[in-house]
N, C-alpha and C positions, 0 to 999 in steps of 0.2 A: 531316736524317734519315739513318739508317744506310744505307750502300751495300751491305749484305749481300745476297748472292744467295739463300742457302738457309736463312735464319733464320725460316722460316715457322712458324706455330703448330703445335706438335707434335701437337695433338689435332684430329682432323677432326670437325666437328660433324655431327650427324644432321639433315640439311637437310629430310628428310621430316617429322620430328617438329617442327622449328622452323616449317616452312611451315604445318603443321596447327594450330599454336598461334596463328597470326596472327588478329587480329580479322576478322570476316566481310568488312567493307568492303575491307580491305587484301588479303585472300585473293582476293577477286573481281577486284581490280585486277591481282594477279599472274597469275591465270588469263587475263585479257584480254591482258596483256602477252605471255604465252607463246604465245597464238594469233597475236598480231601478229608475233612473231619467227619462228614456224613457217610460218604461212600467207602472210602479207604479204611478209615479207623472205626467206622460203625458206632460212633458215639451217640448218646441219646440226644433228643431234641433239646432238652434242658441244658445239657453240657455244651452242645454246639452253640446255643444262644449265649451262654456265659462267656465262652472263649471269644466269639465274634464281637460281643459287646465291648470287651476290654481292648481288643485289637482296633476296633473302630475309634474308640476314644484315643488310643495311642496315635493313630494316623491323623486324626483331627488335630491333635496337638502338633504333630510334625508339620502339617500343612497350614497351621495358623487359622483353623476353622473354629470359631466360637461354639461352645457346646450348649450353653444355657440361654435359649430364647432369642439371642441376637441374630441378625442376618450374617451369613458366612462372610468371613474376611477374605482378603486377597490371598491367592496361593503363591507362595514364594519358594517352596521347598519341594524337592522330588524325593521319591521313595529311596533312591540311592544314597541320600544324605542321612538316613537313619543309622546312627552310631550309638555307642555306649553313653556318650555325653547327653544325647537327646533322651535316651531311656532314663538316665539318672535325673535329668531335669524334669521330665514328665512325672516321675514318682515323687520328686520333691514338691511339685505343684499340687499333686494329689494329697500329700501329707499336710501341706499348708491349708488346703481346702477342707480339711477335717477327716480325711480317710484314716481309719484305724489300722493297726498293725496287720490284722487278718486280711483286710481288703488290699493293703499294699502288697502283702505276700502273694495273694491270689493274682493280682494284676501283673506283678513281676514274673510269676510263673507263666501266665498267659503270653506275655511278651517274649519270654525265652523260647516257648514252644513255637510261636509264630516265626521268630527270626531264624531258628534252626531249620524249620521247614522252608522258609524263603531262601536260605543259603543252599539247601539241597536242590531246590527247583531252579537255581540260577537267578533268582530275583535280586538277591544281594550277593556281593562278591565275598563278604566276610559275615560271620555270625556275631553281631555285637552283644547279643543276649548272653553269650557264653561268659562274658566278663561282668555280668550284672549281679550284684549282691543285694539281696533284699532282706528285711527283717523276717525272722521265722514267725509263722502264725501262732497265736495262742492255741494250745491244745486243751480245750476245756473238757473236764471230766463230764461225760454225759450223765444226765439224770436217769436213774433206773428204778424200777419197781422192786420191792422185796418179793420173794417168791410167794408169800402169803397174800400180798396185794394183787399180784398177777392172777392168782387163783380166785380171789374174790371177784375181780373184774370178769373173768371167764365164767364163774358160777352165776353171776348176775345175768349175763347174756344168755346162758343156758336156760335159766328160768324163763326169760322172755321167749326163747325159742320153743319152750314147752307149749305155748299157746298155738303153735303151728302156723303163725302168721308168716307169709313168705319172706318179708323183709327181715323179721326177727331171726328166721332160720338162716338167711344169708349173712346177717351181721355176726351171728354166733360162729358160723363156719369160717368166715374170713378172719375173725379174731383168733380162733383156735389155730388156724393155719399160719397166720402171721407169727404168733408166739412160738408155735412148735418148730417152725423152720427158720425164723429170723430173716426171711426174704425182704427185699426192698418193696416199697409200695408199688413202684412201677412194674416190678417183676410179678407181684401178686395180680395186678390188674391185667397183665398180659397173659396170664395162664388160660389155657383151653382145657376143656373136659378131658381131652385125650392126653394131657400132660400129667394126669393123676393115675398112678399105678397102685391100685388098692391091694393087689396081691403081694407086691413087694413093699407096700406102704412107703412110697417115695413120690416126689414130684420132679418133673423135668423143667428146669428154669433156664430162661434165656436172659443172661445178665449183661453187664456193661461190655461194650465191644463185641456184642453178639456171641459171647462165650457161654456155652451151655454147661450146666452142671446138674447133678442129681442130689436132691436133698431129702432126707428121711423125715417122717412125721410119726407121731404116736397114735395110740388108740383113741384118745379123746378127739383129736382132730379128724381121725377117720370117721368116727360116729357122726360128728357135726357135719362134715362134708357130704356123707351119704344121706343124712337127713335133709340137707339142703337140696341135693340133686333129686331126691324122690318126692319131697313135699313142697319145695319152694320154687326151684328153678323152672319147673314145668309150667307153673302158674304165670311167672313173669315173662317167660319166653313167648307166650302166645300174644303178648301185648304189642309185639313188633315183629313184622316180617323180616326174615333174614337175621335173626338174633345170632346166628352162627354158632361156633363152638366155644364161645367164651365161658369160662368156668363160673365167674360171678357176674351177675346182671344188675343193672340199675332198675329203678322202679318202673321205667318205661319199656324195659325189655332189651335195651342195648347193653353193651359191655360196660361194667361199672367203671366210674372214673376215680381218679386219685383223690379228688376233693371229697367225694362221698366216703371213701375209706378213712380219710383223716378225721372226718366228723364222727364216724362210728367209733374209732379208737379214742378220740378225745372224750366223747360222751361216756364210754364204758369205763375208762380210767377215772374220769371225773366223778363217777358214782362211788368210788372207793375212798373212805375217809383217810386223810393224811397222805394220799398218793400224790406223786409229782405230776403236774399237768404235762401231758405229752401227746404226741401223735404216733403214727406208724414207725417213725425212725426211733422213737424212744422205746417202743416195744421190741424193735430189733436189737437195740442196745441191751435191753433187759434179758432177752433170750441169750445173747452172747455171754453176758456176765454170769447168768445162772449156769450155763454150760461149763464155764471155767471153774466156777465155785463147786460144781459137781464132780470135777476131776478131769474134764476134757483137756486134751493138750492143744497148744496154740495152733499147730499145723492143721489139726482136724477142724477147729473152729474157723480158721482161715478158709479152708476148702468149703465148708458149709455156707459161710457168708459171702463167698465169691470175692474176697479181697485180693487185689492184684499183688500186694506185698504184705509180708508178715508184720511190718512196722505198723500198719493200720490196725491189725488185730491186737497188737501189743498194748494199744491204748486201753483195752479192757482190763489188762492186768493191773493197771493203776486204779481202776474202779474197785476191783476186789481188794486190793491192798488198803485203800482208803476205808472200805467197809470194815475190814478186819481191825484196823486201827481204831475206828469208832467203837466197835464192840469191846475192844481191849480197854479203851478209856472208860467205858461205862461199867465194866464188870470186874476188872482186875484190881485187887486191893492196893497194889503198888503202882497203879497207872499214873497217879498224880503226886 
């Protein structure tokens, strides 16, 4: 199969329309599966939406329902007819339509997760996904900042915060906390004031699957968050009744949203000459890489980042090796 990264289908299907066109029995199964993902597994809204989207596309293919624009076709197949041949045919059609290796791998994984659940629930007699083999996704090395670039971005935001503008104080505090802890942007936006323990200098984070973990932060982040709470948050909180206990607020006084945080990170990193363009996830990559380069062990970094498996954390070791190789190539007299 093609190794293309970005040749995904140029037309995005209307998944609501496709889901509504499913036969009643399959639609009820999708509803049940959504409750399982949301209530039993506690997955994030974004993850649930991704899983369901792939499953809806699979079932549309099974039932002969056109996906792009046309009126739904006739239903000739039942859910019980879902077997490994259908799964393979579905992926082959996706590939022919331009889906790249990463998309195919994700959809195959979503199909396997769904069929395993359907077998446990008695919806399917057998689990066809257990026999499905799909291409492994490309594991792109994440772009990261050099330590001095991260320092430059944070120093610039600190200068802005020195003017005591509430938004500037907030932006500096969230940047410092993101880089200090490596938390996900969703985790940062979900923080409450009570989740910050200044005495122990840690935050309580609710991660994927509603798993709670404790993550430490340093003195620069402590100073920035304290300055935000005393000089900025109180100003924004009065702009909206019921601001609640959210740690970071938007300009109108409600809990800050992920889009705002992405813009703040993008602008801060973009102000640093030569820095890789990135958002909050890039800052998370950078924090993990710098921890490993500073001597942290993989298990500790796994715990700090909230990775479910060590394999995910090990990706960062490739980043550090690549950086070491680049340094060696530039500086060693016998490198070339």
